[in-house]
C-alpha positions as a printed Julia matrix, in Angstrom:
94×3 Matrix{Float64}:
 -15.62   -2.93    7.38
 -13.33   -5.92    8.02
 -15.87   -8.66    7.45
 -14.13  -10.3     4.49
 -13.45  -14.02    4.58
 -10.1   -15.61    3.91
 -11.37  -16.85    0.52
 -12.68  -13.4    -0.45
  -9.36  -11.79    0.42
  -7.37  -14.37   -1.57
  -9.7   -13.97   -4.57
  -9.35  -10.2    -4.38
  -5.56  -10.48   -4.14
  -5.55  -12.43   -7.42
  -7.44   -9.61   -9.15
  -5.33   -6.75   -7.82
  -2.48   -5.59  -10.06
  -0.56   -3.58   -7.48
   2.0    -5.78   -5.71
   1.85   -3.85   -2.43
  -1.91   -4.28   -2.17
  -1.67   -7.97   -3.11
   0.84   -8.62   -0.32
  -1.32   -6.87    2.25
  -4.44   -8.77    1.21
  -2.58  -12.08    1.35
  -1.23  -11.23    4.79
  -4.73  -10.58    6.1
  -6.04  -13.75    4.42
  -3.35  -15.86    6.11
  -4.0   -14.13    9.43
  -7.74  -14.81    9.15
  -6.9   -18.46    8.35
  -5.44  -18.71   11.84
  -1.74  -18.23   11.17
   0.14  -16.13   13.67
   1.82  -12.93   12.52
   5.34  -14.41   12.59
   4.22  -17.28   10.37
   2.53  -14.88    7.95
   5.71  -12.81    7.8
   7.82  -15.88    6.98
   5.34  -17.07    4.35
   5.33  -13.71    2.56
   9.01  -12.98    3.21
   8.32   -9.67    4.95
   9.06   -8.43    8.45
   6.77   -9.25   11.33
   6.56   -5.52   11.99
   5.0    -4.99    8.55
   2.46   -7.75    9.16
   1.63   -6.17   12.54
   1.02   -2.81   10.84
  -1.08   -4.33    8.04
  -3.27   -6.27   10.46
  -3.73   -3.23   12.72
  -4.6    -1.02    9.74
  -7.06   -3.6     8.43
  -8.75   -3.94   11.81
  -9.1    -0.14   12.04
 -10.15    0.66    8.49
 -10.77   -2.49    6.48
  -9.41   -2.87    2.96
  -9.74    0.86    2.33
  -6.89    1.37    4.82
  -4.57   -0.23    2.24
  -5.38    2.14   -0.61
  -2.46    4.23   -1.77
  -2.43    7.74   -0.48
  -0.72   10.66   -2.14
   2.62   11.02   -0.39
   2.95   14.17    1.61
   5.98   16.29    1.2
   7.34   19.73    1.26
   5.41   22.14   -0.97
   7.24   23.45   -4.01
   9.02   26.75   -3.59
   8.37   27.6    -7.25
   5.08   28.93   -8.55
   3.44   27.34  -11.59
   4.7    30.22  -13.73
   8.26   29.79  -12.44
   8.13   26.07  -13.19
   6.94   26.77  -16.74
   9.72   29.33  -17.25
  12.32   26.91  -15.91
  11.05   24.16  -18.21
  11.25   26.54  -21.2
  14.79   27.51  -20.22
  15.88   23.87  -19.91
  14.33   22.97  -23.26
  16.11   25.89  -24.97
  19.45   24.85  -23.48
  19.27   21.29  -24.77
């Protein structure tokens, strides 16, 4: 699960397009290289709290813990039909 080496994590961070994932991978790579969390935070210009969370998440779930999840939120009060009708109304008004 979290058996990646520092070099593997750095190589993966160079391939990843998403900035958030790149930062997390680099944080773990620096941590595995022996840097303490405060030093990693300074190097990446992020808070120590974020580094703590990233390391904890990595230790629990590996790299898959960093994958983006669909944000939760309040469900829509409008049905699909109501949304379509509203969109039609807006398009007619403009």
